[in-house]
N, C-alpha and C positions, 0 to 999 in steps of 0.2 A: 504494499499499500504506499502511496506517495506521502511524504512527510513535508515539513516546512522547508526542507533543503531542496526539494524537487518540485513542489507545487508552484504553479505560476504566481507571480507577484501581481498584486493590484496596486496601481499607482493613482492617487487622487491629487488633483491639481486645482488650486484656487488662485486665480488672477483677476477676478472680476471686481474686486474691491481695492481699497487703498493699500493694504499690506498683504502681500501674497503669502502662500504657504503650500507645502506639499506633505503628503502622508503616504506611507507604504505599508501594506499588510499582506497577509495570506488568509484566504478564505474570508471569514467574518471578522477577523481580528486585525486591528492596527498595531503594527510593531514599532513604528517610529514616525515622527513628524518633525518638520522644520518650519519655522516662521521666518520670513525674510527680515532683513536688518532694519528696514525702514519703508516709508511710503513710496509707492510707484517705483519699486526696484524689480519689477517683474522680468523685464528683458535681461537685466544684468545678472539676476540670481536664480532664475528658474532652472536652467540646465545644471549649474554647479550644485544647487541644492538637491536636484534629482540624483546626481551622481553620489553625492555625500550620503543621502538617506539610503540609497541601495547598498552602498559600501557598509553602512552601519548595521544592516541586517545580513551582510555577507552574500549579497546578490549583485547582479549586473543588469544593464539595460536589456540584454537579450532575454532575460528571465521574465520580463513584464508581459503578462498575458492579457491584461485589461487596463485601460486608462480611463479614469472617470474625471470629468471636468465640469466646472460651473460655466455653462454656455451662455448665460445672460438672463435678464438684462444686467448691465453694469458698465464698467469702463470699456470704451471702444477699443483702445489699444490692448488692454489686458485680455479681453475676450478673443481678439485676433491671435494673440500669442498662444493661448491655450488651445484654440482650435487648430492652429498650425502645427503645434507639437503633437496633438492627438493624431492628425492626419499623417504626419511624418512617421510616427511610431507604428501606425497601422500599415503603412507602405513598407517600412523597413523590416519590421519583425512580426507583423500580423496581429498586433495588439488590438483587441476589440474595444470599441469606444462607447462609453456611456456619457451622454450629454445631459446633465442635470440642470433644471431650472434654478437660477440663483435664489429666487424668492422661496422656493421649497427648502433650499439648503438653509437659508437664514431662519425660516420657521422652525426648523429642527432645533435651533438654539433655545426656543421657548420650552420645549420638552425637557431639555437639560435644566433650565431655570426652575421649572416646576419640581423636578426631582430634588434639586439641591436646596431650594428655599421653601418648599412646601406651600408656595403661593397658589391660590386658586385662580386660574386663568382659563377662560373659556373662548375668548375671542382675541385675535391679534391682527396687527397690520404691519407689513414689512415696508420700509421706506428707504428708497435710494434716490440720491440727487441726480436729476436728469438735466440740470442746468437751466438757465433762463427762467428761473422761478417755478419750474415744474419738477415733479417727483414721479419715479416709478413706484406704483402702489399695487399691493395685493392684500386681500383680507382673507383670514382663515378662521374656521370654527373648529373647536376640539371635538374629536370623536374618539373616545377611548384614549389610546396613547398616540393617536395620529392627528394630523391637521388636514381638514378638508377645505380646499380653496373655494370661497363663496363669490369671488369676483375673478374675472380674467385679469392678467397683468395689464395695467393701464397707466396712462399719464394723467396727472392731476395736480392742481395747485393746493397748497395747504388749507386755505379757507374752504375749498370745495370738499376736501376730505373731512374736515371737522364737521361741516354742516351735514354731510351724508352719514357719517359713521359714529360720531360722538354720542354716547348714550349713558346717562348717569345711572340707569338701572342695570345696564349690562356694559361696563366699561370696555373699551377696546385698548389693549396693551400694545404699545409700539416698540419696534426694534428695527435696526438697520442703520447703515452708515449715513443715510440722508439726514439723520438726526444730529450728527456731529456738530454742524454749524447752524442747524435750523430747528432745533428742538422747541425753542420758544414759539415758533410759528404754529406748532401743533398743540400747544398747551391750551387746554379747555376742560370744562366740566365734562366728565364722561370719557376722558382720555388719561391713560396711565402709561408709564414708561418702564420697561425692563432696565436693569442695571446695564451700564455701558459695556460691560465685558461680554454681554450677550448680543451686541449689535453686529459685529462683523461676520461676513461669510468666511468659513474656515474649511481647510482641507478635510478635517475629520468629519465635518458635516457633509461635504461632497462624497466622502467614502460611504457614509451611512445612507444617504438618499440614493446614491448610485447602487448600493448593495440591493435595495429593494427593486430598483429598475432592472438590474442584471438578472435577478431571480425571476422576474417576469419577462425575461428575454427582450427588454426594451433597449436594444443596441442601436446606435446611430449608424447610418449609411455614410461612410467617409466621403463618398463622391458628392453627396448633396449637403453635407454638414456645413452650416454657416453659423456665425454668432447670432444670438437672439438679441437684436438691438432695441426693439420696439419702435425706434425711429432711426433715420439715417444719421451718420456722423455729420458734423457741420461742413467738413470739406466736400462731402458729396452733395449736400444740399445747396452749397454755394456755387458749385460747378455748373455751368451752362454750356452745352455743346454749341459749337459755332453754327451759325445759320447756313443753310444750304444755299449755294450760289444760284442766282436766277430767280 
């Protein structure tokens, strides 16, 4: 029977947020994880961190049988880096790809919070900064130990969110890096905030959400895999093709 020295490695990559991270495991267990040294160090640290974490568990790149990534929404540059790495590893060593939704990964942090703090939380909202006064938003309700998304991922301004989801009888608890600079914009009766340590998307969350997807055979097609942006990057929106002559 295969053991942890021969079983394929699962690599989890998070570059959708401000501070990236990677985790490596076998089967259902994470064996090691590394958080990057600072904000927006994705391109500089992803590959060295991957090599380091594999060396830490005595394995190498060729041993990776599955790569799980946070595919968006999130940082345009960060998402491209993760998708490119996943495609490269699929092409080079046949690693299967799991593309997790960033909002689902962040929502998993709320489960950890409940277990650690014994706080009663039945409804959460994940908040990411989409720039220009808008936020990537998703709302979830708790069903047992899982979170069911009750909205599609969408773009919304803070006052719109508060008007639609703040409820003093059933508070919505917020988390996500969109709160780092804009927490006050969401402050209202019927809105609560998880501790800041639960806000970021993390590689261990990607590992966990990706595990459920892999067990359900929800693997991404590398040929059609693209980052989930929700909207185009500014560079693409500003570009206008030249007018046709005549």
